[in-house]
N, C-alpha and C positions, 0 to 999 in steps of 0.2 A: 138262797139271797147270788149264790154262785152260777147256783143254774138262768139265775135272771138273768144277771148278767152278764152271759153267755149267748142269748136270745137276744139281747141288744144292740149286742156286739155284732152281731151277726145278720140283723135287718139292718144295724149303719153300712157292713160290707156291704148288700147286696143292693143297698139304694144309690151306696156308690157305684155299683159296679155297673148300675142303670141307669145310673147319668152321668159314661163316662161311655158307656157298649157303642160310643153312633147310632148311625140310623132314625135319632129324632127328629122331625122337620119346624124349626124357631118359629117363633109368631104363626105357625100350623105354614105356612108358606115352606113348597120345597124346593133343594136346593137351587135349582133353574131358577124358580121365580128368585129367589136370593141373591143372587147373584145379578139380575136385570136390574133388579131394583140399584142397587151395589154400584153398573154399568148410571141408569140414571141417571141419577144423583150425582154422581162423582160429573157427568156432560152435561149435569143446569148447572154446575156453578161454573164450566168453558163459557157458555153462554151468557150466564148474570157476567162474569170478568165483564164480559167483549158489549153489549149493552149498557153496564154503567159509565165503562173506557166513550162508547159513543152521548151518550146524554151528557157525561163534564165537556166534553168536547162542543157539543150541539150550544149548549147554553153558558157558554166564556165565551164563543165568536158573535161577535154582530152581525155579523156578516151570512150565518149558517144560513142556505135555503129553504123558504117555503116548499112541506110540500105538496100544499094544494097546487101549486105551480107545477112543479116538477113533475108529478105524478097525475099528467090529466086526460093524457094523450089514450086512447079505446082503435081497438082493431077495427081497419077500412077508412084510416083515418082521423078520426075524427078525434079533436082539441075539445078543451076549453069542457071535461067529464070528470071534474077532481076529483082522485078518490074511486072513482067506479069499478076499471079492471080491478087492482089490487082488492077490492070489496070484493069482487067477484069470483079471483082466485081465494080468498080465507074462506069463503064459501064452499066453497069447491074441497079445500082442504077439509074440511069442518065433517059436510056430508061426509069423507070416506071413512071420517071416526066413526062414522052414526054406523056406516056398511061394516064397519071390522067389529061393533059389539054382536055385531047380529050374527056375523062368524062364530062370535065364542059361544053365541048359546047355545048356536046349534052345534056346534061340539060338543056343549058339553049336556044336548041330547044325543050326541053321540050319531047327529046325521050325517050324515057325509056328506051326501049330494050337498046339502044347506048349507057345509060349511064350504064346499068348493063355490057355491053360486057367489057367494057376500065376498068372499077371497075375491074374487076376479072382480066385481063390482070396486070393493077398495083397490084396486091395483089400476081399475081404467079414471078411477078419481084419484090415487095419488099421481097416472101419468097423466092427465088433463092441467094439474098445478103444474106440474115441470115444464111444459110446453108453454100454458102463462107465463112462467117467468122467462123460458128464455126470447120469447118476445119480448118482455117487458125489457129485458136484457139488449137486443136487437134496437129494439130502439130507441136506449139511449146511448146507444152508443155509435149506433151506425147514422141513426137518424140525428139525433141531436148531442151529438161530441162529444161527451162525458166517458173519462178514461181515470184514468189509478191512478192519475197526475193530472189534467187538466178538468175544471169543471166550470163548463158557460154558465149554472145556475148562483146567481147570490140574491142577498136581502140590499134593497134599493127602494125604501120606501120614504114615500113626502105625502103629511098629514094623509096616511093610508091609502094613498095609489101608488105604484110603480114610475118613477124618474121618467122612464124611456115615455108611460102615454102614448098621445097614437102621431106624435109631431117629427120622427123621426122615417127618412125615404131608404130605402131598401137600397143596396149597390148591387154591382154582379159582381158575383162569386159566396152568396149569400149559402151555404147550407144548411142552416140551422131550423127546419121546417118549421114545427112543432107552437114553438113560441116568440114569433116574433120581438118579441123584447129583450130576445139575449143573441143576441147576430156573435157572430164569428164567422173567421175566415183564412183560410193558408198563405203565412206571407213569406217570402222563403224556405218551405219546408216546416214552418208554426204557425198553432192557431194562435189571431189577434183579436182580439175586438173591433167590429168593425163600430166606426164613429156612426152617431146618430143627430137629431136634431129634434131640441128639448124645446118641449111647448111654448117657451119663454124666449124660443130663437136662437140658445145658446146650441151650439158644439159640443157635446158631452160622451165620452168614450165609456161604456160597460162595462167595471169593475168585471175579472172573473170571481170564483166564489172558491171559497177557503177549496185546498184538493184535498184534502184529508176525508170528506162527503163522501167524494167518487172512492175513495179507495174502503173504506169503513164496511157502504154503503153494501159493494162486490165483493168483499168478504164474507160479510156476514149472513149475509143471504145468498149467496155462493156456501160456504160453511153446514145451511140449513136446508137447501138444497141436495148437496154431498152425503145427510142425513134420510132426506128425501129419497132418493137415488139407490143409497144401498137398503132402506126400508124395502122398495120393491122389490128390486135383487132378491131378497127374503120373504116375501110373499109371494111371490112365484115357485121360488126352490120349494113350497113348503104347500101351497096350493098342488103342485106337481107331487108332492109325495100323498098328499091327503085323496087326492084322484089313485092313486096307485094303492089305495088300502092301508098305506108303512102303518099309520095308530090305532085302526081298528083290531087288533090283538092289544094294546094296551089297558083300553079298557080304562081310559083314563080323564074324559072328557078333554081329551084334544088337548091335553095343558101345551104344550109345542105352541098350538095353534093363540093359545089365549099368553103366553113369553111377547112371543113378534106384538101381540095385542098389546101390550104396556109400552112395548115402544111403540108403535106407531101412535098411538095418543100422547103420547112425549113432547113425540115431530111435532106432532099438531096445537099443543101450548105451546110451544116454545114457538111455531108460527102469530100465534096473540098478542106475545111478549112482543117479537122481531115488528106486526104489524102497530102495537101501542107506539112505538121508543118509534120508529122511522117513518111513517105515514102519520103521525095524528103527534107528531108535542113537534 
């Protein structure tokens, strides 16, 4: 009886030692992958807070701008194409997520050349996205004068049509090229609305929209753009290391590529929510 008790105690002690010996992979994930998931979850809460704040303001302010009107410009001086350019941006970023998947697959096959090629394609896609975002910011800031404190866009709708209509007269000093409804000019160093003649003959002044629109747009899209830029820098470093054969001896399916792939997919997923909140609501 004492021998059986001793054996049981020994087995329990060995089991406890094995449980606390370390080196175990929780959820069959390595330490690096687990830490990446922790980072992604914390960053997701940050983006969620920003987007929820935007949504709360958007539905509480009756003069919040219409996205179809604000985001209707396209390179080459083209206007009147609502959301076409940002849709192209979204497609490019999602395509880069697909190339990232291919890089991870090639890594699992220990195909160094394949990993390098698809990582380069991902870098190209991310760079194109940042270039598109830079053009959009330039369009809004330089051409349409939307800053952190001044928002020329507002919602002035009457029976389904904008109040400005076609009955206004453009005055000298107009700097608002893409949308002639929302005209502003500088007076004594400050931006002011340009009076216009409405369809009924009355003279009206188009009011500015809520400044929070521009502030939130630049902050949230800029915060996401910073994540994309950070991801591109990491991807470039990983690509150089892969090309130099740093991960060949590890024989772990290029786990580092998989970890940075998790980050890149997260950045792409966040943009889907940013696109939904800013451009569609």
